[in-house]
C-alpha positions as CSV (number, residue, x, y, z in Angstrom):
1,M,83.2,87.0,116.7
2,A,85.8,85.1,114.7
3,L,85.8,85.5,110.9
4,P,84.5,82.5,109.0
5,V,87.8,81.9,107.2
6,A,86.7,78.6,105.7
7,R,83.7,80.4,104.1
8,F,85.9,83.1,102.6
9,A,88.2,80.4,101.2
10,A,85.4,78.4,99.7
11,A,84.0,81.4,98.0
12,V,87.3,82.0,96.2
13,R,87.1,78.5,94.8
14,A,83.5,78.8,93.9
15,R,83.9,82.2,92.1
16,N,87.3,81.4,90.5
17,P,88.3,85.0,90.1
18,L,90.7,85.9,87.3
19,I,93.7,87.7,88.8
20,H,96.1,89.7,86.6
21,S,99.5,89.6,88.3
22,I,102.3,91.9,87.2
23,T,105.0,90.3,89.3
24,N,108.7,89.7,89.5
25,Y,110.4,87.0,87.5
26,V,111.8,85.4,90.7
27,V,108.4,84.2,91.8
28,A,106.1,84.3,88.7
29,S,105.7,80.6,88.4
30,F,105.3,80.1,92.1
31,Q,102.7,82.8,92.3
32,A,100.7,81.5,89.3
33,N,100.6,78.0,90.8
34,A,99.6,79.3,94.2
35,L,96.7,81.3,92.7
36,S,95.6,78.2,90.7
37,A,95.9,76.0,93.8
38,L,93.6,78.1,96.0
39,G,91.0,78.3,93.2
40,A,91.7,81.5,91.4
41,S,92.7,81.8,87.7
42,P,96.1,83.5,87.1
43,I,97.1,85.6,84.2
44,M,100.7,86.9,84.2
45,A,101.2,89.6,81.6
46,D,103.5,92.6,81.6
47,E,103.4,93.7,78.0
48,P,102.2,97.4,78.0
49,E,100.3,96.9,74.7
50,E,97.9,94.4,76.3
51,A,98.2,95.2,80.1
52,A,95.1,97.5,80.3
53,K,93.0,95.2,78.2
54,L,93.8,92.2,80.3
55,T,93.3,94.0,83.5
56,G,89.9,95.2,82.3
57,L,88.8,91.6,81.8
58,S,90.1,90.5,85.2
59,D,88.5,90.4,88.7
60,G,91.6,91.6,90.5
61,L,95.0,93.1,89.9
62,V,98.2,92.4,91.9
63,V,101.2,94.6,91.2
64,N,104.6,93.5,92.6
65,I,107.7,95.7,92.1
66,G,110.3,93.0,93.0
67,T,112.2,93.2,89.7
68,L,111.4,96.6,88.2
69,N,112.3,97.7,84.7
70,Q,110.9,100.4,82.5
71,H,108.9,97.9,80.5
72,S,107.1,96.4,83.5
73,I,106.6,99.9,85.1
74,N,104.7,101.0,82.0
75,A,102.5,97.9,82.3
76,M,101.9,98.6,86.0
77,Y,100.8,102.1,85.3
78,L,98.4,101.1,82.5
79,S,97.0,98.2,84.5
80,A,96.5,100.2,87.6
81,Q,94.8,102.9,85.7
82,A,92.4,100.4,84.1
83,A,91.6,98.8,87.4
84,Y,91.1,102.2,89.1
85,R,88.7,103.3,86.4
86,K,86.7,100.1,86.5
87,N,86.9,99.8,90.3
88,I,88.6,96.4,90.1
89,P,90.2,95.4,93.4
90,R,93.9,96.0,93.3
91,V,96.8,95.0,95.6
92,L,100.3,96.7,95.6
93,D,103.3,94.8,96.9
94,P,106.1,97.4,97.4
95,V,109.0,94.9,97.5
96,G,112.1,96.5,98.9
97,V,110.6,100.0,98.4
98,G,113.3,101.7,100.5
99,A,116.2,100.1,98.6
100,S,116.4,102.5,95.6
101,Y,115.0,105.8,94.2
102,L,113.3,103.9,91.3
103,R,111.3,101.8,93.7
104,Q,110.4,104.7,95.9
105,H,109.3,106.9,93.0
106,T,107.3,104.1,91.3
107,V,105.4,103.2,94.5
108,H,104.7,106.8,95.4
109,E,103.3,107.5,91.9
110,L,101.2,104.3,91.8
111,L,99.7,105.1,95.3
112,Q,99.1,108.8,94.5
113,L,97.5,108.2,91.1
114,F,95.5,105.0,91.5
115,R,94.6,104.4,95.2
116,F,95.1,100.7,95.7
117,S,92.5,98.6,97.6
118,A,95.3,97.0,99.6
119,I,99.0,97.3,100.3
120,R,100.7,94.1,101.4
121,G,104.2,94.4,102.7
122,N,106.6,93.3,105.4
123,A,107.3,95.5,108.4
124,G,110.2,97.3,106.9
125,E,108.3,98.2,103.7
126,I,105.3,99.4,105.5
127,A,107.4,101.4,107.9
128,F,109.1,103.1,105.0
129,L,105.8,104.1,103.6
130,A,104.9,105.5,107.1
131,Q,108.2,107.3,107.2
132,A,108.9,105.5,110.5
133,G,112.2,104.4,111.7
134,H,113.4,100.9,110.6
135,R,116.5,99.1,109.7
136,S,116.4,96.9,106.6
137,K,118.7,94.7,104.6
138,G,117.9,94.7,100.9
139,I,114.3,93.5,100.5
140,D,114.2,91.9,104.0
141,A,112.0,93.3,106.7
142,G,114.6,94.5,109.1
143,A,113.8,95.8,112.6
144,L,111.1,98.2,113.5
145,E,111.8,101.2,115.7
146,A,108.1,102.1,116.3
147,D,104.9,100.4,117.2
148,P,103.8,98.1,114.4
149,L,100.1,98.7,114.8
150,Q,100.5,102.4,114.7
151,I,102.7,102.1,111.6
152,A,100.1,100.0,109.8
153,Q,97.2,102.3,110.7
154,T,99.2,105.4,109.6
155,V,99.8,104.0,106.2
156,A,96.2,102.8,105.8
157,R,94.9,106.3,106.6
158,R,97.5,108.1,104.5
159,Y,96.7,106.1,101.4
160,Q,93.1,105.2,102.1
161,S,93.9,101.6,101.6
162,I,93.8,98.4,103.6
163,V,97.2,97.6,104.9
164,V,98.4,94.1,105.4
165,M,101.7,94.1,107.3
166,T,103.1,90.6,107.6
167,G,105.8,89.3,109.9
168,A,105.9,87.3,113.2
169,E,102.5,88.8,113.8
170,D,100.3,90.1,111.0
171,Y,98.3,93.3,111.1
172,I,95.4,93.9,108.7
173,T,93.8,97.4,109.0
174,D,91.9,100.1,107.2
175,G,93.1,102.6,109.7
176,R,90.0,102.2,111.9
177,T,89.3,98.5,112.3
178,T,92.3,96.2,112.8
179,Y,92.7,92.4,112.8
180,L,95.7,90.6,114.3
181,C,96.8,87.3,112.9
182,R,99.1,84.9,114.6
183,N,99.2,82.2,111.9
184,G,102.4,81.3,110.0
185,H,105.8,79.7,110.6
186,P,109.4,81.0,110.7
187,M,110.4,78.6,107.9
188,M,108.2,80.6,105.5
189,A,110.8,83.5,105.7
190,V,113.5,81.2,104.3
191,L,111.5,80.4,101.2
192,V,111.9,83.2,98.7
193,G,108.6,84.5,97.4
194,T,106.3,83.6,100.4
195,G,105.6,87.3,100.9
196,C,104.7,87.7,97.2
197,I,102.4,84.8,97.5
198,A,100.7,86.4,100.5
199,S,99.9,89.4,98.2
200,A,98.5,87.2,95.5
201,V,96.3,85.3,98.1
202,V,95.0,88.7,99.4
203,G,94.3,89.7,95.8
204,A,92.2,86.6,95.1
205,F,90.2,86.9,98.4
206,I,89.4,90.6,97.9
207,A,88.4,90.0,94.3
208,A,86.0,87.3,95.4
209,H,84.6,89.5,98.3
210,N,84.9,93.1,97.0
211,H,82.0,94.2,99.2
212,N,83.9,93.5,102.4
213,M,87.6,93.6,101.5
214,L,89.0,94.2,105.0
215,E,87.5,91.0,106.3
216,A,88.5,89.2,103.1
217,A,92.1,90.4,103.5
218,A,92.2,89.3,107.1
219,A,90.8,85.9,106.2
220,A,93.3,85.5,103.4
221,I,96.3,86.1,105.6
222,S,95.0,83.7,108.3
223,F,94.3,81.0,105.7
224,Y,97.6,81.5,104.1
225,G,99.5,81.5,107.4
226,L,97.8,78.3,108.4
227,C,98.7,76.7,105.1
228,G,102.3,77.6,105.8
229,E,102.1,76.2,109.4
230,T,100.6,72.9,108.2
231,A,103.2,72.6,105.5
232,A,106.1,73.4,107.8
233,A,105.0,70.6,110.2
234,S,106.0,68.1,107.6
235,A,108.6,69.9,105.5
236,Q,112.3,69.1,105.8
237,G,113.3,72.5,104.5
238,P,112.3,75.2,102.0
239,G,112.2,72.9,99.0
240,S,109.6,70.6,100.5
241,L,107.9,73.5,102.1
242,Q,107.1,75.0,98.7
243,T,105.5,71.8,97.5
244,L,103.6,71.3,100.7
245,L,102.5,74.9,100.8
246,L,100.9,74.6,97.3
247,D,99.3,71.3,98.4
248,N,97.7,73.0,101.4
249,L,96.5,75.9,99.4
250,Y,94.7,73.3,97.3
251,H,93.1,71.1,99.9
252,L,93.4,72.5,103.4
253,P,90.4,70.9,105.2
254,R,87.6,73.1,106.4
255,E,87.9,71.7,109.9
256,A,91.6,72.7,110.0
257,M,90.6,76.2,109.2
258,D,87.8,76.2,111.8
259,Q,90.2,75.0,114.5
260,G,93.6,76.5,113.4
261,C,93.0,80.1,112.3
262,R,94.3,82.5,115.0
263,L,92.7,85.7,114.0
264,I,91.3,88.4,116.3
265,R,89.8,91.8,116.0
266,L,91.6,94.3,118.1
């Protein structure tokens, strides 16, 4: 039975979850606008003195390590701790985790100490967490040398988290149940920040549906991919794609979701 993606999306707008995002400066504005467009309320704060307090007032936390520094790392630890203690849904985006020791150490510590509800990454990032073979370039996904489904399930079981591995095909799994999503468009890979937005969308959906987060995460990725497909159909390039993507996050019709979401349970 197909997931009712439109119903999941409508609930986000109805519940208007407050999402605290500690993200990278490359995408902060884009991410805040995306959350607002789909019906969530963004708060973007990385000051350690207020991080835990603001997380405690939020419905969800999204941690993105794209532009790490010691200041933001401290805020990430404090916010993750607050979310963990209050059982607030939390998403980790391990951007370029294999690129440096600082990224590897930070992600390892966050996952070991504060078990995240979901980990959203590209194939290379998830493969690194699985210690599977992959070839990457900077923060780009690179090429996998192992079965993507097995990699996603391995990471999900290792960290007791939902894994959302995005790429040409997306896998959403808790290590037992897996959804495959075929929504999306190649042009999305050209627009910097689309992966980060995927993590934010997942954060909003699981915050609004914290009783069934696996299905919410799968619905989030299908909804987001369809928004990207619809935007790409009219976009002339990444500049117009960004504008149209935000527009579709705001008003993608229910009938489009009912007809266009390509999401199956494996």
